N, C-alpha and C positions, 0 to 999 in steps of 0.2 A: 310796238305791235300789241303787247298785252293790254295796254290801256285802250287801244282801239277796239279790241275784242270785248273788253269790259263795257265800253260805251255802247257798242252795238247790241250786245246780248244782255247787258245789265247783270252779269253774273260775277261772283267772286271767283278768283282762281288762285292756285298755289303753285309755287315752283320749288323743287327740291334738287339740290346739287351738293356734292357730286353724286351721280347715280350711274353706275354702281358705287357702293361705298364699302367700307371695311368695318366689321364688328368692333365695338369698343371705341369708335371714333364719333365725331359729331358731323351732322350734315347741316348745310345752310338751308333755311326755310324762309321763303318770301310769300306773303299773303298780300293781295292788292287792295285790301280794305282795312281801315283802322278798326281797332276793337280788341276785345279779350277773347282768347281762344283756348280750347283744350286741344292738345296734339297727342294722338295715340299711335302706337306701333302695334299692329295686329298681324297674326300669322294667317296661313291659308285655311286654318280651321276656325277662324273668327275668334281666337283667343287673344285677349288683351295682354300684351307683354310689357308695355311701358307707357306711362302717360306723363305729360308735362303741360303746364300752363304758360302761355305767352301773352304779352300785350304788344299790339302793333300801334305805334304812334303815327307812322306814315307808310305809304305803300312801297317806298323804296327801301324800307328797313329790312335788314337781314337778321334773323333770329337763329340761334343754334339749338338743334335738337339732338339729344344723346342717343346713340345706338348702343344698346347693352352689349357687353363683351361675352355674355354667357349664352347668346343665341347661336343657332346653327346657320350655316351658309344657306342662302336660298332667297326666294322672293317673299316680300312682306308688303303690307299696306300701311301707309301713313294717312290717318284720318284727321282732318282739321275740322273742329266743330266751333262755330261761332256761338259764344255764350249768350249773346243777346237774343238771337232768333233760332238757335239750334240747327242752322243750316250746316250740312256736312259736305266736305270735299275730300275726295280720296285719290291718292296717287300710289302707284306701285313703285317699290324700291328694291333693288337687288343688293343683298349683303354678301360679301365675300369673306 
């Protein structure tokens, strides 16, 4: 289904799981386009809390993103930025 959406709309998309997650753990991150990306964890006040770089070799690849153990429980944003064209994709994640 995700590939069908990509073909119809021509957009990159991201998937994050598990969601909700636990602080101090890792989440699985899938991006449906090859390339180099920055991944950022941002709070509700737009403060950058953690950043990580990933490289996607194929769209079925799962990358791990670390959720810091020193953050509070609540809702956060994971922003994925394509380093080639600076396109941004944002998903909300709940941290328990």
